[in-house]
N, C-alpha and C positions, 0 to 999 in steps of 0.2 A: 429571427427571434430575438426579443429584447433580453439583455442580461438580467440577472437576479439582483434586485436592490440589496445593498450591503446591510441595511438595517431591518430587513424583512425576512422572517422565517416563512418560507412557502409551505402551505399546508400540503401534506402528502396526498397523492392521488391513488395510492395503492388500495386495493380492495381487501388486502390481507395485512392487517397491522398488528404488531406485537408490542406490548408495553415492556420495554427493556429497562432493567436497572443499570446504573452507570457502570458497574463492574462487569456487566455482561456485554457491553459494547466492544466491538472489535475495531481497533484502529486500522485504517486502510493501509497505512505504511507497513503493518505487520505482514501483509500478504506476500510482498516481495521477499522479505526476510525468511518467512516460513518455507516458501517453495525453494529458496536457495539452500537453506539449511535450517531444519526445525530446531536444532540446538541453539544456533545463533539467535533465532527469534525469541526463544525462551529466555536466554541470557538477558536480552534487551527488555522484553515486555513482562517477564515474570520476576526475574531477579533485579531488574532495574539497572543493569550494567551496560554501559556503552563507553568505548574508548576510541580515540581518534588515531588514525595513521595518515600517511601522506596522501592516500587515495581519498579518504573521507574529507580531509582538509581541502584538497583541490576540488572535490565535488561541492563542498559548501561554498567555496568562492565562486564557482561557476553557476551556482544555484541562486546567487544573490538577486539576480534580476527578477525572479518570481517569488521572492520571499516576503514581499509587502503587498497588502491589499490595494489594488489599483484598478481603475477603469481606463482603458486605452482605446483610442480610435486610430487604427492603422490603415490609412487610405480608405476610410469608410467602413472598415471591418472592426466591429466592436469586440474587445477582448477584456476579460477579467483575469487578474493574477491573484494567486493565493486565495482562491475562492473556497469557502467552507461548504462541504457537501455532507449529506447523510442519507441513510435509508432506514426508515422505521420498519420496513418489512424484513430486512435482513440484519438489522442491528449493527450497522457499521457507520463510521464517521471519519472524516479526515479533511484534507485540503487538496484541491486540484491546483496544480501549478499554473496552468493557463487553460481557460476555456474561451474558444472563439465562438461568436454568435453571428453567423451569416444571416442575412435578411431572409433568404428563400430556402435555407437548409437547416437541419437540426444542429444543435450545439456540437462543437468539435473539441473534445478535451485533449490536451497535450501535456505529457509528463516529461520533466527534465531529468536526465540520468547522466552520470559521469562516464567518461570513456569514449571510445570510438564506436561507430555504428555497428550494432550487432543485434541479434534477435534472441532475447531471453524470455522464456515463457513466464517466469516469475514477474518480470517487469510488465509484461502484457496483461497478466491477470490483475495486477494492481491498478493499471489504467482501466481495465474492464470494470472494476469495482466503482471507480469514479463515474463511469458511464451509467452504470446501474443506478447510482444515486441521482444523477441528473435526470434520468428517465422518470424516476419516481417523483422527484421534486417538480418537474416541469410538464409531466404527462406527455412525453415525446418518446420516439424510438430513435436510438442512436446506433448506427451501424459501424461507424469508423472513428478512430482517434489517431494519435501519433505519439511516438516517443522521440524526443530531441536529445541527441547525444552531444554533450557539451564539448568534448575534446575534438571531435571531428566536425562539429558544427553542421551536422546533417541529421535528418530525421527519417524514420521509417513509419509508414502507415500501419495501423493495427485494425484488423477486422474483428468485431465483437461477435464471433461465430457462436453457434450453439455449444460447440465443444469447449470454447474458451469460457463461456458463461457458466457452464456446468463445473468446470475446474475451479473457477473463482468462487462459486457458491459453496462447493464442497470444502474448499480451503478455509473459507470463513468459519464454517462449523468446526473444522478441525482445530483452528486457532482458539475458538471460544472454549472448546473442551479443555485445551491445554491451559488457558488462562484461569478458568474456573477451578481446575483441579491442581494447579500449581505444579505442572509436570515439566521436568527438565529431561528431554530425550538424550540418548547417547550421541556421541559425535557421528558425523556423517562418515560413511565408508568410502566416499569419494574424496580422498585427501587433496586432490588438486584444487578443490574449493577452499581449502584452508590457507592456501599460499598467501593470498592478499587480504585475509580477514583480520580486521583490527582487534578482534577478540581472541586471537590465537593463544596468547599467553594466559588468558583467563580460562579459556576452554580446556587447554592442555589435552588435546585429542590423543596424543601418543601415550601419555601416562594413563589415560582412561582405558585405552585398549589393553594395556598391560594388566590392569585390574580385572579385565574380562567381565565387567558388569553388563547385564542386558538392558537394564533401565534404572534410572535414579529418580525417585519421587521425593518431594519435600513439601512440607506444609509451613505456611507463614504464621499460623496461629493454631490454637487448640481446637478450634471448630472445624478445621479442615476445609475442603472445597466440595464442589458438587460432583 
């Protein structure tokens, strides 16, 4: 299959199209954050807070290869890096790190992640969202992709099963609700997730626990959210 021209927005082939306002669109990158920790995702995408630590910096460095829009031919295999993707049906948009376009097979999306090889459902759901976008844009069925782990320089294949697709779509709607209603959930009860989080000092999960709040909602303007 031929790659998508960089200057062309492909008409969606979905039979069910929703007109989304800009503020209703869910960034694909939010999916991984949300499934890892809903509070982390809200701090980033609702409050607009993001801080670096040694892990995010090393990840950024390793991610440099796929941060520019390029068309590559690798031994006859066409690849696109930093490819913008979207789904009108599900109201999501984002960037695919790499998409391979084999001649006789469907496109094969690859996501770059920091760390050694491991299987995290949040990362697989984010990649699944990319596949869903490509399916709608190109009118194809994509069953597999891969996550490349920068530190170990290895990748593991991801099957876009029905269960993973269901999780991905449900997560998209959960995120949209949080973004529209400006919700900041409580810290995760799994404190092991907090250890390497760059937002630990901002989140203050231990102090929050002492206050014993069940939920914290805030509004950014007088009109509130949906």
